[in-house]
Every structure is written in structure tokens, then in C-alpha cells.
DRENTORKOL-3810 file (N, C-alpha, C; in nm, 4 decimals):
REM DRENTORKOL-3810
@n.u->-2.7780; n.v->-7.9172; n.w->4.8237; ca.u->-2.7987; ca.v->-7.8181; ca.w->4.7227; c.u->-2.9323; c.v->-7.8408; c.w->4.6549
@n.u->-3.0157; n.v->-7.7442; n.w->4.6326; ca.u->-3.1425; ca.v->-7.7566; ca.w->4.5655; c.u->-3.1221; c.v->-7.7708; c.w->4.4202
@n.u->-3.2246; n.v->-7.8295; n.w->4.3499; ca.u->-3.2169; ca.v->-7.8451; ca.w->4.2060; c.u->-3.3127; c.v->-7.7581; c.w->4.1289
@n.u->-3.2552; n.v->-7.6680; n.w->4.0512; ca.u->-3.3372; ca.v->-7.5775; ca.w->3.9635; c.u->-3.2756; c.v->-7.6064; c.w->3.8233
@n.u->-3.3673; n.v->-7.6303; n.w->3.7287; ca.u->-3.3211; ca.v->-7.6482; ca.w->3.5939; c.u->-3.3577; c.v->-7.5238; c.w->3.5167
@n.u->-3.2477; n.v->-7.4741; n.w->3.4461; ca.u->-3.2684; ca.v->-7.3495; ca.w->3.3657; c.u->-3.2131; c.v->-7.3852; c.w->3.2240
@n.u->-3.2754; n.v->-7.3111; n.w->3.1260; ca.u->-3.2229; ca.v->-7.3239; ca.w->2.9898; c.u->-3.1596; c.v->-7.1835; c.w->2.9584
@n.u->-3.0384; n.v->-7.1840; n.w->2.9279; ca.u->-2.9618; ca.v->-7.0588; ca.w->2.8875; c.u->-2.9819; c.v->-7.0308; c.w->2.7409
@n.u->-2.9842; n.v->-6.9052; n.w->2.7108; ca.u->-2.9832; ca.v->-6.8745; ca.w->2.5629; c.u->-2.8556; c.v->-6.9214; c.w->2.5038
@n.u->-2.8551; n.v->-6.9647; n.w->2.3807; ca.u->-2.7466; ca.v->-7.0252; ca.w->2.3055; c.u->-2.6179; c.v->-6.9329; c.w->2.3186
@n.u->-2.6310; n.v->-6.8054; n.w->2.3086; ca.u->-2.5187; ca.v->-6.7179; ca.w->2.3124; c.u->-2.4415; c.v->-6.7131; c.w->2.4521
@n.u->-2.5058; n.v->-6.7688; n.w->2.5537; ca.u->-2.4534; ca.v->-6.7711; ca.w->2.6900; c.u->-2.3833; c.v->-6.8996; c.w->2.7177
@n.u->-2.4244; n.v->-7.0074; n.w->2.6499; ca.u->-2.3748; ca.v->-7.1412; ca.w->2.6824; c.u->-2.2196; c.v->-7.1499; c.w->2.6763
@n.u->-2.1636; n.v->-7.1188; n.w->2.5653; ca.u->-2.0182; ca.v->-7.1268; ca.w->2.5535; c.u->-1.9390; c.v->-7.0363; c.w->2.6427
@n.u->-1.9806; n.v->-6.9067; n.w->2.6563; ca.u->-1.9028; ca.v->-6.8200; ca.w->2.7535; c.u->-1.9160; c.v->-6.8635; c.w->2.8976
@n.u->-2.0301; n.v->-6.9207; n.w->2.9432; ca.u->-2.0468; ca.v->-6.9702; ca.w->3.0744; c.u->-1.9545; c.v->-7.0889; c.w->3.1003
@n.u->-1.9584; n.v->-7.1833; n.w->3.0020; ca.u->-1.8760; ca.v->-7.3021; ca.w->3.0129; c.u->-1.7238; c.v->-7.2702; c.w->3.0090
@n.u->-1.6906; n.v->-7.1737; n.w->2.9234; ca.u->-1.5435; ca.v->-7.1352; ca.w->2.9200; c.u->-1.5040; c.v->-7.0653; c.w->3.0499
@n.u->-1.5816; n.v->-6.9804; n.w->3.1050; ca.u->-1.5453; ca.v->-6.9069; ca.w->3.2364; c.u->-1.5340; c.v->-7.0059; c.w->3.3454
@n.u->-1.6310; n.v->-7.1033; n.w->3.3577; ca.u->-1.6287; ca.v->-7.2053; ca.w->3.4608; c.u->-1.4964; c.v->-7.2834; c.w->3.4434
@n.u->-1.4634; n.v->-7.3217; n.w->3.3228; ca.u->-1.3395; ca.v->-7.3990; ca.w->3.2948; c.u->-1.2122; c.v->-7.3169; c.w->3.3424
@n.u->-1.2133; n.v->-7.1887; n.w->3.3104; ca.u->-1.0966; ca.v->-7.1012; ca.w->3.3551; c.u->-1.0836; c.v->-7.0961; c.w->3.5007
@n.u->-1.1990; n.v->-7.0988; n.w->3.5754; ca.u->-1.1963; ca.v->-7.0920; ca.w->3.7195; c.u->-1.1795; c.v->-7.2348; c.w->3.7799
@n.u->-1.1724; n.v->-7.3406; n.w->3.6879; ca.u->-1.1660; ca.v->-7.4700; ca.w->3.7411; c.u->-1.2747; c.v->-7.5186; c.w->3.8329
@n.u->-1.3996; n.v->-7.4791; n.w->3.7975; ca.u->-1.5225; ca.v->-7.5174; ca.w->3.8691; c.u->-1.6225; c.v->-7.5683; c.w->3.7630
@n.u->-1.7215; n.v->-7.6424; n.w->3.8158; ca.u->-1.8239; ca.v->-7.6910; ca.w->3.7147; c.u->-1.9219; c.v->-7.5682; c.w->3.6983
@n.u->-2.0047; n.v->-7.5840; n.w->3.5900; ca.u->-2.0863; ca.v->-7.4743; ca.w->3.5503; c.u->-2.1926; c.v->-7.4414; c.w->3.6556
@n.u->-2.2370; n.v->-7.5413; n.w->3.7318; ca.u->-2.3348; ca.v->-7.5145; ca.w->3.8418; c.u->-2.2833; c.v->-7.4232; c.w->3.9464
@n.u->-2.1602; n.v->-7.4531; n.w->3.9784; ca.u->-2.0904; ca.v->-7.3726; ca.w->4.0827; c.u->-2.0708; c.v->-7.2323; c.w->4.0346
@n.u->-2.0249; n.v->-7.2168; n.w->3.9074; ca.u->-2.0007; ca.v->-7.0784; ca.w->3.8556; c.u->-2.1301; c.v->-7.0014; c.w->3.8447
@n.u->-2.2390; n.v->-7.0603; n.w->3.7982; ca.u->-2.3692; ca.v->-6.9974; ca.w->3.7971; c.u->-2.4176; c.v->-6.9635; c.w->3.9348
@n.u->-2.3960; n.v->-7.0464; n.w->4.0303; ca.u->-2.4278; ca.v->-7.0172; ca.w->4.1691; c.u->-2.3554; c.v->-6.8955; c.w->4.2184
@n.u->-2.2204; n.v->-6.8857; n.w->4.1911; ca.u->-2.1397; ca.v->-6.7746; ca.w->4.2202; c.u->-2.1888; c.v->-6.6466; c.w->4.1712
@n.u->-2.2276; n.v->-6.6445; n.w->4.0361; ca.u->-2.2833; ca.v->-6.5307; ca.w->3.9647; c.u->-2.4150; c.v->-6.4892; c.w->4.0326
@n.u->-2.5035; n.v->-6.5792; n.w->4.0677; ca.u->-2.6264; ca.v->-6.5445; ca.w->4.1332; c.u->-2.5964; c.v->-6.4860; c.w->4.2761
@n.u->-2.5055; n.v->-6.5515; n.w->4.3493; ca.u->-2.4779; ca.v->-6.5055; ca.w->4.4836; c.u->-2.4184; c.v->-6.3507; c.w->4.4713
@n.u->-2.3390; n.v->-6.3284; n.w->4.3778; ca.u->-2.2851; ca.v->-6.1950; ca.w->4.3526; c.u->-2.3937; c.v->-6.0992; c.w->4.3198
@n.u->-2.4817; n.v->-6.1359; n.w->4.2367; ca.u->-2.5940; ca.v->-6.0468; ca.w->4.1919; c.u->-2.6773; c.v->-6.0158; c.w->4.3124
@n.u->-2.7037; n.v->-6.1225; n.w->4.3975; ca.u->-2.7939; ca.v->-6.1032; ca.w->4.5075; c.u->-2.7199; c.v->-6.0441; c.w->4.6299
@n.u->-2.5928; n.v->-6.0240; n.w->4.6134; ca.u->-2.4996; ca.v->-5.9683; ca.w->4.7236; c.u->-2.5156; c.v->-6.0572; c.w->4.8510
@n.u->-2.5070; n.v->-6.1875; n.w->4.8224; ca.u->-2.5089; ca.v->-6.2835; ca.w->4.9386; c.u->-2.3625; c.v->-6.3287; c.w->4.9697
@n.u->-2.3211; n.v->-6.3149; n.w->5.0933; ca.u->-2.1877; ca.v->-6.3648; ca.w->5.1303; c.u->-2.1788; c.v->-6.5167; c.w->5.1282
@n.u->-2.0592; n.v->-6.5591; n.w->5.1242; ca.u->-2.0212; ca.v->-6.7099; ca.w->5.1230; c.u->-1.9612; c.v->-6.7295; c.w->5.2589
@n.u->-2.0139; n.v->-6.8243; n.w->5.3312; ca.u->-1.9549; ca.v->-6.8632; ca.w->5.4639; c.u->-1.8347; c.v->-6.9549; c.w->5.4418
@n.u->-1.7199; n.v->-6.9176; n.w->5.4972; ca.u->-1.5960; ca.v->-7.0042; ca.w->5.4930; c.u->-1.5569; c.v->-7.0181; c.w->5.6414
@n.u->-1.5962; n.v->-7.1256; n.w->5.7097; ca.u->-1.5740; ca.v->-7.1303; ca.w->5.8478; c.u->-1.6503; c.v->-7.0261; c.w->5.9176
@n.u->-1.5862; n.v->-6.9440; n.w->5.9943; ca.u->-1.6561; ca.v->-6.8410; ca.w->6.0657; c.u->-1.6508; c.v->-6.7089; c.w->5.9869
@n.u->-1.5850; n.v->-6.7101; n.w->5.8732; ca.u->-1.5832; ca.v->-6.5863; ca.w->5.7943; c.u->-1.6980; c.v->-6.5827; c.w->5.6936
@n.u->-1.7455; n.v->-6.4611; n.w->5.6585; ca.u->-1.8417; ca.v->-6.4465; ca.w->5.5536; c.u->-1.7761; c.v->-6.3495; c.w->5.4523
@n.u->-1.7638; n.v->-6.3990; n.w->5.3358; ca.u->-1.6943; ca.v->-6.3029; ca.w->5.2351; c.u->-1.7796; c.v->-6.2866; c.w->5.1123
@n.u->-1.7670; n.v->-6.1715; n.w->5.0492; ca.u->-1.8356; ca.v->-6.1511; ca.w->4.9246; c.u->-1.7310; c.v->-6.1846; c.w->4.8148
@n.u->-1.7617; n.v->-6.2751; n.w->4.7247; ca.u->-1.6772; ca.v->-6.3120; ca.w->4.6179; c.u->-1.7255; c.v->-6.2885; c.w->4.4847
@n.u->-1.6619; n.v->-6.1960; n.w->4.4063; ca.u->-1.7105; ca.v->-6.1745; ca.w->4.2695; c.u->-1.6932; c.v->-6.3021; c.w->4.1898
@n.u->-1.7902; n.v->-6.3342; n.w->4.0987; ca.u->-1.7818; ca.v->-6.4594; ca.w->4.0298; c.u->-1.6575; c.v->-6.4499; c.w->3.9281
@n.u->-1.6140; n.v->-6.3339; n.w->3.8992; ca.u->-1.4979; ca.v->-6.3295; ca.w->3.8098; c.u->-1.3708; c.v->-6.2991; c.w->3.8834
@n.u->-1.3513; n.v->-6.3565; n.w->4.0026; ca.u->-1.2402; ca.v->-6.3244; ca.w->4.0880; c.u->-1.1055; c.v->-6.3634; c.w->4.0241
@n.u->-1.1127; n.v->-6.4597; n.w->3.9328; ca.u->-0.9826; ca.v->-6.4982; ca.w->3.8659; c.u->-0.9261; c.v->-6.3853; c.w->3.7863
@n.u->-1.0089; n.v->-6.2910; n.w->3.7435; ca.u->-0.9699; ca.v->-6.1798; ca.w->3.6577; c.u->-0.9109; c.v->-6.0633; c.w->3.7472
@n.u->-0.9231; n.v->-6.0719; n.w->3.8820; ca.u->-0.8795; ca.v->-5.9661; ca.w->3.9686; c.u->-0.7328; c.v->-5.9672; c.w->3.9861
@n.u->-0.6709; n.v->-5.8590; n.w->3.9872; ca.u->-0.5237; ca.v->-5.8512; ca.w->4.0086; c.u->-0.5061; c.v->-5.7594; c.w->4.1391
@n.u->-0.4486; n.v->-5.8234; n.w->4.2413; ca.u->-0.4250; ca.v->-5.7493; ca.w->4.3602; c.u->-0.3168; c.v->-5.6470; c.w->4.3572
@n.u->-0.3444; n.v->-5.5358; n.w->4.4288; ca.u->-0.2439; ca.v->-5.4301; ca.w->4.4261; c.u->-0.1630; c.v->-5.4288; c.w->4.5528
@n.u->-0.0370; n.v->-5.4075; n.w->4.5423; ca.u->0.0519; ca.v->-5.3941; ca.w->4.6607; c.u->0.0273; c.v->-5.2799; c.w->4.7372
@n.u->0.0274; n.v->-5.2894; n.w->4.8756; ca.u->0.0189; ca.v->-5.1737; ca.w->4.9601; c.u->0.1489; c.v->-5.0955; c.w->4.9621
@n.u->0.1408; n.v->-4.9701; n.w->4.9869; ca.u->0.2622; ca.v->-4.8855; ca.w->4.9848; c.u->0.3564; c.v->-4.9331; c.w->5.0923
@n.u->0.4789; n.v->-4.9716; n.w->5.0616; ca.u->0.5825; ca.v->-5.0191; ca.w->5.1559; c.u->0.5670; c.v->-5.1594; c.w->5.1898
@n.u->0.4790; n.v->-5.2349; n.w->5.1254; ca.u->0.4697; ca.v->-5.3758; ca.w->5.1607; c.u->0.5814; c.v->-5.4531; c.w->5.1051
@n.u->0.6397; n.v->-5.5394; n.w->5.1840; ca.u->0.7507; ca.v->-5.6224; ca.w->5.1371; c.u->0.7027; c.v->-5.7280; c.w->5.0390
@n.u->0.7916; n.v->-5.7843; n.w->4.9613; ca.u->0.7656; ca.v->-5.8945; ca.w->4.8685; c.u->0.7007; c.v->-6.0234; c.w->4.9423
@n.u->0.7534; n.v->-6.0501; n.w->5.0480; ca.u->0.7158; ca.v->-6.1686; ca.w->5.1371; c.u->0.5724; c.v->-6.1380; c.w->5.1901
@n.u->0.5420; n.v->-6.0234; n.w->5.2313; ca.u->0.4070; ca.v->-5.9858; ca.w->5.2829; c.u->0.3021; c.v->-5.9857; c.w->5.1741
@n.u->0.3414; n.v->-5.9346; n.w->5.0558; ca.u->0.2548; ca.v->-5.9278; ca.w->4.9437; c.u->0.2224; c.v->-6.0669; c.w->4.8937
@n.u->0.3204; n.v->-6.1489; n.w->4.8847; ca.u->0.2920; ca.v->-6.2891; ca.w->4.8411; c.u->0.2036; c.v->-6.3670; c.w->4.9444
@n.u->0.2278; n.v->-6.3405; n.w->5.0671; ca.u->0.1490; ca.v->-6.4039; ca.w->5.1692; c.u->0.0059; c.v->-6.3613; c.w->5.1681
@n.u->-0.0145; n.v->-6.2325; n.w->5.1458; ca.u->-0.1518; ca.v->-6.1774; ca.w->5.1366; c.u->-0.2254; c.v->-6.2291; c.w->5.0146
@n.u->-0.1524; n.v->-6.2385; n.w->4.9005; ca.u->-0.2097; ca.v->-6.2957; ca.w->4.7787; c.u->-0.2469; c.v->-6.4454; c.w->4.7962
@n.u->-0.1651; n.v->-6.5114; n.w->4.8705; ca.u->-0.1933; ca.v->-6.6575; ca.w->4.8896; c.u->-0.3161; c.v->-6.6830; c.w->4.9771
@n.u->-0.3253; n.v->-6.5854; n.w->5.0897; ca.u->-0.4349; ca.v->-6.5968; ca.w->5.1739; c.u->-0.5665; c.v->-6.5663; c.w->5.1113
@n.u->-0.5808; n.v->-6.4538; n.w->5.0277; ca.u->-0.6970; ca.v->-6.4199; ca.w->4.9610; c.u->-0.7288; c.v->-6.5257; c.w->4.8478
@n.u->-0.6303; n.v->-6.5702; n.w->4.7786; ca.u->-0.6480; ca.v->-6.6790; ca.w->4.6751; c.u->-0.7108; c.v->-6.8005; c.w->4.7393
@n.u->-0.6652; n.v->-6.8390; n.w->4.8604; ca.u->-0.7263; ca.v->-6.9583; ca.w->4.9203; c.u->-0.8672; c.v->-6.9265; c.w->4.9592
@n.u->-0.9002; n.v->-6.8117; n.w->5.0083; ca.u->-1.0406; ca.v->-6.7784; ca.w->5.0485; c.u->-1.1346; c.v->-6.7776; c.w->4.9356
@n.u->-1.0865; n.v->-6.7108; n.w->4.8201; ca.u->-1.1718; ca.v->-6.7003; ca.w->4.7095; c.u->-1.1838; c.v->-6.8329; c.w->4.6415
@n.u->-1.0864; n.v->-6.9151; n.w->4.6380; ca.u->-1.0946; ca.v->-7.0507; ca.w->4.5824; c.u->-1.1904; c.v->-7.1375; c.w->4.6590
@n.u->-1.1843; n.v->-7.1229; n.w->4.7920; ca.u->-1.2772; ca.v->-7.1996; ca.w->4.8774; c.u->-1.4239; c.v->-7.1551; c.w->4.8595
@n.u->-1.4406; n.v->-7.0166; n.w->4.8297; ca.u->-1.5707; ca.v->-6.9699; ca.w->4.8132; c.u->-1.6358; c.v->-7.0246; c.w->4.6878
@n.u->-1.5605; n.v->-7.0554; n.w->4.5877; ca.u->-1.6143; ca.v->-7.1065; ca.w->4.4619; c.u->-1.6361; c.v->-7.2584; c.w->4.4660
@n.u->-1.6053; n.v->-7.3232; n.w->4.5645; ca.u->-1.6167; ca.v->-7.4705; ca.w->4.5753; c.u->-1.7532; c.v->-7.5102; c.w->4.6376
END
């Protein structure tokens, strides 16, 4: 990872730290995710490339019509693992 030092305006410091904490990642990884999102850069996870919004923790998945509880939970778990891996 390259090192770039930035100074954030005071009004951004607490919200950035709070959001990183909510996502259970350090501030550097959260800021990197925000920059990746803004630049529309995918994250490579194995052979997959996925676009992961920095605020993925705020996303609520919707059930497909006719989807069983088991399938819905399996889908949520799969996407949750992908997005969690992308923030690491």
C-alpha cells in the first residue's frame, strides 16, 4: 500500500472515524473504499471484481419474488462475505 498523508477538515474527522468503526475497519481502509467508490474502481476478490459502496453496511438487501427463506439467507451471507472482504 502506498502512503499518502492527508489532513481532513475538522468537521469530517469524527464522522469518518465513526463510520470506519461501524464498518469495523480502520480509517485508512474506509477512506480507500470511499476513494475507490468515487473513482468507480472495482475491488478484486480472487477472480471476481466487484464494486463495493463505502457505505455497504447501510444497505438492506431485498428478497426476490418467490425466494425461500433459506435462499434469501444464503444470498445475504454470500454478498455479506464479498463486501466484507472488499473492505479489508
